[in-house]
C-alpha atoms as a printed R data frame, in Angstrom:
    type eleno elety resid chain resno       x       y       z
1   ATOM     1    CA   MET     A     1 100.567  79.332  64.693
2   ATOM     2    CA   ASN     A     2  97.845  81.768  63.686
3   ATOM     3    CA   LYS     A     3  97.460  85.363  64.895
4   ATOM     4    CA   GLU     A     4  94.950  84.514  67.635
5   ATOM     5    CA   GLN     A     5  97.170  81.763  69.019
6   ATOM     6    CA   LEU     A     6 100.165  84.123  69.058
7   ATOM     7    CA   VAL     A     7  98.208  86.788  70.949
8   ATOM     8    CA   ALA     A     8  96.968  84.205  73.461
9   ATOM     9    CA   LYS     A     9 100.495  82.845  73.916
10  ATOM    10    CA   LYS     A    10 101.864  86.356  74.470
11  ATOM    11    CA   TYR     A    11  99.399  86.979  77.295
12  ATOM    12    CA   LEU     A    12  99.941  83.555  78.846
13  ATOM    13    CA   GLN     A    13 103.714  83.966  78.829
14  ATOM    14    CA   GLN     A    14 103.225  86.936  81.152
15  ATOM    15    CA   LEU     A    15 102.134  84.501  83.864
16  ATOM    16    CA   GLY     A    16 105.682  83.238  84.292
17  ATOM    17    CA   ASN     A    17 107.138  86.728  84.236
18  ATOM    18    CA   ILE     A    18 104.670  88.247  86.704
19  ATOM    19    CA   GLY     A    19 105.867  86.080  89.579
20  ATOM    20    CA   GLY     A    20 109.451  87.144  88.950
21  ATOM    21    CA   GLU     A    21 108.528  90.802  88.756
22  ATOM    22    CA   ILE     A    22 106.557  90.625  92.003
23  ATOM    23    CA   ALA     A    23 109.568  89.037  93.724
24  ATOM    24    CA   ALA     A    24 111.879  91.708  92.292
25  ATOM    25    CA   ARG     A    25 109.639  94.519  93.544
26  ATOM    26    CA   ARG     A    26 109.456  92.959  97.003
27  ATOM    27    CA   SER     A    27 113.246  92.812  96.987
28  ATOM    28    CA   VAL     A    28 113.419  96.537  96.165
29  ATOM    29    CA   ILE     A    29 111.268  97.285  99.217
30  ATOM    30    CA   GLU     A    30 113.360  95.022 101.444
31  ATOM    31    CA   LYS     A    31 116.690  96.489 100.280
32  ATOM    32    CA   GLU     A    32 115.485 100.025 100.834
33  ATOM    33    CA   TRP     A    33 114.232  99.112 104.307
34  ATOM    34    CA   LYS     A    34 117.628  97.611 105.170
35  ATOM    35    CA   ARG     A    35 119.375 100.686 103.777
36  ATOM    36    CA   VAL     A    36 117.343 103.022 105.950
37  ATOM    37    CA   VAL     A    37 116.990 101.111 109.214
38  ATOM    38    CA   GLY     A    38 119.415  98.201 109.159
39  ATOM    39    CA   GLY     A    39 123.051  97.847 109.942
40  ATOM    40    CA   THR     A    40 125.395  99.574 112.338
41  ATOM    41    CA   GLY     A    41 126.908 102.289 110.148
42  ATOM    42    CA   SER     A    42 126.250 105.939 110.953
43  ATOM    43    CA   ASN     A    43 123.895 106.241 107.958
44  ATOM    44    CA   HIS     A    44 121.486 103.668 109.376
45  ATOM    45    CA   LEU     A    45 118.538 104.532 111.548
46  ATOM    46    CA   THR     A    46 119.254 101.888 114.185
47  ATOM    47    CA   ALA     A    47 122.749 103.196 114.834
48  ATOM    48    CA   GLN     A    48 121.524 106.781 114.938
49  ATOM    49    CA   ILE     A    49 118.683 106.063 117.339
50  ATOM    50    CA   SER     A    50 121.149 104.584 119.814
51  ATOM    51    CA   LEU     A    51 123.307 107.723 119.447
52  ATOM    52    CA   ALA     A    52 120.396 110.162 119.339
53  ATOM    53    CA   PRO     A    53 119.850 110.694 123.075
54  ATOM    54    CA   ALA     A    54 123.432 111.827 123.520
55  ATOM    55    CA   HIS     A    55 124.128 113.572 120.237
56  ATOM    56    CA   GLY     A    56 120.957 113.995 118.141
57  ATOM    57    CA   THR     A    57 120.346 112.460 114.735
58  ATOM    58    CA   ARG     A    58 121.116 115.501 112.556
59  ATOM    59    CA   GLN     A    59 124.784 115.325 113.453
60  ATOM    60    CA   TYR     A    60 124.915 111.815 112.010
61  ATOM    61    CA   GLY     A    61 123.115 112.647 108.751
62  ATOM    62    CA   TRP     A    62 119.799 110.905 109.387
63  ATOM    63    CA   ASN     A    63 116.489 112.700 109.101
64  ATOM    64    CA   ALA     A    64 112.844 111.947 108.447
65  ATOM    65    CA   GLU     A    65 113.411 112.286 104.689
66  ATOM    66    CA   ASN     A    66 114.994 108.818 104.686
67  ATOM    67    CA   ILE     A    67 111.842 107.294 106.164
68  ATOM    68    CA   ASP     A    68 109.590 109.367 103.891
69  ATOM    69    CA   HIS     A    69 111.563 108.186 100.862
70  ATOM    70    CA   TYR     A    70 111.254 104.582 101.985
71  ATOM    71    CA   LEU     A    71 107.504 104.908 102.623
72  ATOM    72    CA   GLN     A    72 106.936 106.479  99.200
73  ATOM    73    CA   LEU     A    73 108.990 103.796  97.438
74  ATOM    74    CA   ARG     A    74 107.226 101.049  99.406
75  ATOM    75    CA   ASP     A    75 103.772 102.412  98.546
76  ATOM    76    CA   GLU     A    76 104.635 102.730  94.836
77  ATOM    77    CA   GLN     A    77 106.024  99.200  94.701
78  ATOM    78    CA   GLN     A    78 103.052  97.763  96.609
79  ATOM    79    CA   LYS     A    79 100.620  99.399  94.163
80  ATOM    80    CA   LYS     A    80 102.521  97.823  91.281
81  ATOM    81    CA   ILE     A    81 102.557  94.451  93.060
82  ATOM    82    CA   GLN     A    82  98.788  94.673  93.578
83  ATOM    83    CA   ALA     A    83  98.261  95.474  89.888
84  ATOM    84    CA   LEU     A    84 100.485  92.557  88.834
85  ATOM    85    CA   THR     A    85  98.694  90.203  91.222
86  ATOM    86    CA   LYS     A    86  95.347  91.315  89.839
87  ATOM    87    CA   GLU     A    87  96.581  90.716  86.270
88  ATOM    88    CA   ARG     A    88  97.931  87.265  87.161
89  ATOM    89    CA   ASP     A    89  94.667  86.337  88.863
90  ATOM    90    CA   ALA     A    90  92.666  87.556  85.841
91  ATOM    91    CA   LEU     A    91  94.753  85.425  83.459
92  ATOM    92    CA   ILE     A    92  94.376  82.354  85.660
93  ATOM    93    CA   GLN     A    93  90.626  82.973  85.900
94  ATOM    94    CA   MET     A    94  90.458  83.053  82.083
95  ATOM    95    CA   ILE     A    95  92.165  79.674  81.973
96  ATOM    96    CA   ASP     A    96  89.687  78.409  84.563
97  ATOM    97    CA   ASN     A    97  86.845  79.525  82.296
98  ATOM    98    CA   ILE     A    98  87.909  77.097  79.568
99  ATOM    99    CA   ILE     A    99  85.389  74.265  79.610
100 ATOM   100    CA   GLU     A   100  87.541  71.308  78.675
101 ATOM   101    CA   VAL     A   101  89.861  69.941  81.351
102 ATOM   102    CA   ARG     A   102  92.610  68.917  78.909
103 ATOM   103    CA   MET     A   103  92.872  72.451  77.551
104 ATOM   104    CA   ARG     A   104  93.045  73.963  81.031
105 ATOM   105    CA   THR     A   105  95.647  71.381  82.032
106 ATOM   106    CA   VAL     A   106  97.905  72.171  79.079
107 ATOM   107    CA   LEU     A   107  97.785  75.913  79.782
108 ATOM   108    CA   ILE     A   108  98.212  75.610  83.539
109 ATOM   109    CA   GLU     A   109 101.093  73.175  83.271
110 ATOM   110    CA   ARG     A   110 102.864  75.195  80.593
111 ATOM   111    CA   TYR     A   111 102.281  78.794  81.673
112 ATOM   112    CA   VAL     A   112 101.571  78.634  85.398
113 ATOM   113    CA   ASN     A   113 103.706  75.650  86.450
114 ATOM   114    CA   ARG     A   114 106.234  76.240  83.645
115 ATOM   115    CA   ARG     A   115 106.664  72.567  82.799
116 ATOM   116    CA   SER     A   116 108.401  71.330  79.666
117 ATOM   117    CA   TRP     A   117 106.404  69.828  76.812
118 ATOM   118    CA   ASN     A   118 107.878  66.448  77.640
119 ATOM   119    CA   GLU     A   119 106.672  66.665  81.257
120 ATOM   120    CA   ILE     A   120 103.208  67.819  80.208
121 ATOM   121    CA   ALA     A   121 102.892  65.031  77.633
122 ATOM   122    CA   ARG     A   122 103.907  62.399  80.204
123 ATOM   123    CA   LEU     A   123 101.461  63.818  82.740
124 ATOM   124    CA   MET     A   124  98.600  63.810  80.226
125 ATOM   125    CA   LYS     A   125  99.603  60.475  78.684
126 ATOM   126    CA   TYR     A   126  99.873  61.813  75.127
127 ATOM   127    CA   SER     A   127 102.789  62.155  72.774
128 ATOM   128    CA   GLU     A   128 104.843  65.310  73.067
129 ATOM   129    CA   VAL     A   129 104.079  66.334  69.475
130 ATOM   130    CA   TYR     A   130 100.319  65.870  69.949
131 ATOM   131    CA   THR     A   131 100.395  67.782  73.248
132 ATOM   132    CA   ARG     A   132 102.530  70.660  71.958
133 ATOM   133    CA   LYS     A   133 100.995  71.096  68.524
134 ATOM   134    CA   LYS     A   134  97.421  69.880  68.661
135 ATOM   135    CA   LEU     A   135  96.242  70.294  72.263
136 ATOM   136    CA   HIS     A   136  98.258  73.456  72.835
137 ATOM   137    CA   GLY     A   137  96.930  75.038  69.635
138 ATOM   138    CA   ILE     A   138  93.320  74.276  70.544
139 ATOM   139    CA   ALA     A   139  93.890  75.474  74.134
140 ATOM   140    CA   LEU     A   140  95.346  78.770  72.860
141 ATOM   141    CA   GLU     A   141  92.325  79.287  70.606
142 ATOM   142    CA   ASN     A   142  89.979  78.617  73.538
143 ATOM   143    CA   PHE     A   143  91.936  81.038  75.711
144 ATOM   144    CA   TYR     A   144  91.904  83.703  72.991
145 ATOM   145    CA   LYS     A   145  88.097  83.605  72.778
146 ATOM   146    CA   ILE     A   146  87.893  84.365  76.482
147 ATOM   147    CA   LEU     A   147  90.767  86.856  76.414
148 ATOM   148    CA   VAL     A   148  89.330  89.162  73.731
149 ATOM   149    CA   ASN     A   149  86.182  89.679  75.796
150 ATOM   150    CA   SER     A   150  88.110  90.492  78.981
151 ATOM   151    CA   ASP     A   151  88.686  93.881  80.559
152 ATOM   152    CA   LEU     A   152  92.413  93.118  80.727
153 ATOM   153    CA   TYR     A   153  92.633  92.753  76.941
154 ATOM   154    CA   LYS     A   154  90.488  95.810  76.273
155 ATOM   155    CA   ARG     A   155  92.573  97.963  78.651
156 ATOM   156    CA   LYS     A   156  95.865  96.874  77.117
157 ATOM   157    CA   LYS     A   157  94.556  97.319  73.604
158 ATOM   158    CA   LYS     A   158  93.706 100.978  74.349
159 ATOM   159    CA   ARG     A   159  97.303 101.735  75.337
């Protein structure tokens, strides 16, 4: 594999990882929400609200800082999720800009759908070796030509 193909592959491999990272960040938000407002323990907002009229929330350790912390964490995570979504969409758009259908198919099946080379070869009705070595190599070169002219590549290169 030449340098251009390796660079293209590196960017395309991010497609599979981005989905996982987005899910992980959503989980962080959800866990923090449950920590602050869920459950019946005295540290949870729902329990303290039911006790508040009789006793007040300060006595039970809850205050607005918990909600402020959650809102700040949520906003930070949502900004990161938006950036990741934008990056994923940009990479997929670059694949879509490849003219030949076979090249797009190889890249979509491998990096978006995360199929094995055997599955891709069967789908495309080629041998696995031809699909993995020949078509994949050409597809990576096509992707690289689009990638190097993209804002995403230029931004990351500056870092």
